[in-house]
Steps between C-alpha positions, in 0.01 A plus 500: 500500500124451480406147397160562347473172311657285771241609756195495275262215596453215254233231476549124473155362433274642769794583731659842528871516577591820684820544295687323222778331698440141610702240682610232257418142604761379748508188713655383825695184579439512876129420480359225720572137400131444425501771232336772710628849577635600840489844665845585364381445143180698552693793649738496202213554256317751720816711523496556124140618522587730788774651282249611240480220240153505345489121468700224666520161331578188701700273271552127457154375601487148360164373377565124494734250675663425163605865465780528758836603356659541843402397854375836630179596325164631619265211422198716428271221381489372859240656729769479769646817345192715544573634848856613422406645161217692663741653752734591217226667293372688804851631569523631144151655516588679822704743293244552223672273248357232272590142593583270207583130504722344233385155388774275365594151391858402422411260221789309349758664731363347820748283684374142539628516860232759582208338315495147634782367280280536194614633164417870468194596299534708185327583172716238323769249577819701527846428645564713807804571715396618846763661720289718725549431873647157431834353608571404139326549167199277436446369148145406411238518227168671552176309465255629237174610656192307399171685452382362837813637667449834329143510630627420850745788485246743359269420789790536747582847369134598540463357850826667601368832372185441705715436809679830433167677480375328817819624671409860408748537217366746244630331185732231365790494260559200273874437470557427133852646490851383590443148370212394726229262378265742322801659332620153399172458310565834326857405404546338156822326606333329798145442377521238224143377534299415190155523664288807575755622757795517258603620159384850413497795739127478568528136604795572731282764671218252567630379838525858631154587364347197670657604833374857466150386408486255793621770743219724377251220561627436853576857612265715295565759232584766760815323622791633288750271332846615391734310268877508543666415170841503338566762237775261390627161615853599393532166323548466122200269466305632797227761526597816311364850548280501188316187610486612864318814384263283296426283806426811705258611229322166514473500880436871560120482458489235775730654765533826690871583474829373360837496680790465253835348600749281309733196514465143628636380832602156376772658284752595770682739263195727514510587869624851424204558268236390747668682790734755348848529646688820581671469164175544306296800394198578715159460338647245260166320455289811438516445124288187535227674698509780242449250217199348677363844588516603136268210410279481812314823575203404715669356812802620701848365426765471772874531438772351720878478481734664749313827546601711800493866396156668516607739223565205270166344596314824432666526158398147403139570598489843335634357175223241503733200514312359799211585731651361821855442628580193712785512752651182640837531673471879523220458755722257689776762513262782585133414556432874542608582143148600393424714804836675475437585134152628577623723782783645291779316680651304211848581629427281801406192296745213556565353159524123459861407423392197292777316688315168537507497881122461532479207261810329634380521859155381403623187324811422706376592848123486455425860599534822303752768599615823332832684474353847549190436713580357845130440573435271202387165640441658840179688419309304763751562782532868415128546569560399863835668553507677839534878490827667590556515875513878526673752276878460493783707358669275242838570342589293193863485392532429129288598202515182296189288437505349849534832681239663278250219559566510873436874506183469289359225722586676825343825376185320386466359848502847647858541615708817461770394252833644391701334223868584456692417183875557487495576126302761314241262356271224625509150355835364606631217284191505277570835335698322228166382358425839344749422223383144433192463277389167646555629856320833477209367702746443783598865476128588495464311830745739663321803362160371618640435848639853501158637404342300782751639748419856395125442514542366854701808606807298593792727592753423223861598566749458219880501529457401864675196644354363821761482773467433874541875551211578263281243676581660835407843361174381340396280791274256307299230676588254225805476274475287184836434335463428129851603396545233233799303381817538294649303211723205581840539340655155448866433567627435148843599363459817291150576632599862572606577144350803324298282262300349790177661623222407744171389352314815603737708284437294185191706417689829483846398374637467149587132518636461148381225268589187698402443862557217746262476795649334808195356676186357344241563765181680402662843527792399280282327243260793466792742469650277231170510313492879518853523360426247225184690403728800453723316255766364733650154472448360849635190670381405849697266725333343802658263751176318581335230293209729407485867415241738651424249774339785695241562226148359525410229251270718287756774462777257414285368212488854359869558566595180315320623188662844522849358552461291186358792300778738610785252454630517856750222575459354850767267637399325822731307732766746395715726718718802431866418565644843425419832336733633230512829312308349208271240656493222758652160556227253591483133590219246469423221743771290334756761610615575146567871457393706199493867406196721434582834338312807626515878500329514839455252783187549709488352849165370627604278788212583731444741787582504869304684772635825643527332837735755655255784435220292650697422812592867545128582519373199692511661845428855384122489546256344749343274235721381214433288190741408221320432174569420136842432351687624806339212688499233229572561131207399285262585219291810446207313650705410807591868547139617465368234738776565752425873506128435532546256787739733682233770504208268576672368810565838659381490859271200454427369849 
């Protein structure tokens, strides 16, 4: 498909963006303790520019010490940041992209622990519960800003913008969405002031207008300013779309572009709105950008909200619902999304799974990682990776995600690669995802890997099991075993009855109306959701204290909401005692037995590596690596990373 609109330049102020896809503002938790960026952070942003994004926005740059909502912010007001910001901007410019800096202040949601034990600043006094990166929830009340404090913040925004300009950033974005300070002034349920900064819509815009005017004074009229705003706060008494559009109309003559998002971060039930989960429709926030675009004609409007498909982006632009599309997690999953679309290789785009891995790793472990991109967080190291030590003949056994990634990586590094799959289709255990609406992006991952393999001229052999005899015949220099794992079948009386099936068969079996799932790990829980969404009455029993213990914390938040919505019953600390013809006998931790009726019992008791197949191949080739589930059963990310590492380490001296 030709993307005429997507690759038409667009202007923001006096800047020309080479296309209409930009990198949404993202931030890093592994910045330096003094609030400066390190080479890893700079390489992360530069990689998005290298992949074709027309603009890359560095998020979470805090303009004042009172504005910290968590410990890891870029403190842009400090001149100490200039050197690292300059390196970051230069890295973005190297690939002909615009460098933008997001200016923020957390307002009433700042944790006193991070701002000198002071009460957080806000438009008005307001009770606040803060539970972001804290051991336990913090209850406090925000302090109403005086006019002197407002003036101090206005000046801090302006001086921070000047620091961005001095660091060679091309423009700034004011973060007035997601419940940050400027957005708190906009919000009628937060801003209860009775002076010139509160009351009617015009007064609630005054703080933002003062900031914009002061930035113009400090940086000049030729330094563009973008506003990020909520199209809705998703609160009954918060900012609604009609008033958000009115605010945009008031501010439009004073700014150069508008970026429209939605939701507030201090309402934890809204996480799936701000960062849509796999259970949600893509482009779910486009309607808010479209509403603003209908009213604001003279400056570009940016839409955000789970976009990944260039065809969908092109449609939104062609229909006039937005002028620019912002990608956040999609450029984490595949920073080359834009370049692949432009070159006609959309089939090779790795779609973001919206699984929450990136966010969970960022907040729990301090550094971002991705389920489908093994180089996320390693952009700096990859730049210095040594070349392959001569061309090798590589044979990969197994066409699941691990084997496919291993073959892709080995071929990219110049090796001669053959991949053998014992079945007639690539994808292994992930092929089930084709039938599951909220897992179709997982199926798309397999298809994109397959397209990459074909583009790299990998020799694909279907219905071919790798045996020692085959290895001897082929004579590879390197053998990578990625043969996978098999379901664990627990030793339970009646487990072999006809009404019992393995979890991977649940997607293609008539299970009847009532189902019991034995095993409440992530696989079992997601299968239970699928069945419940298809009208089944599902009960899950799990021996452990928690269900889906192998899920990351962001995904489990989404799962909890879906379980409640679908009516799935989950019984933890419960074991199956026996299977009968019409259900199971179960027992809780008290040992008391009870009966759960079911038409079908689905077993999801985990997987075990195909160790015997691995051992049969271990001595078959001169260089051998076991990777993925046949080495250690794990997540999709673990399989992708394992395959990548197996190929990277070929013949490294």
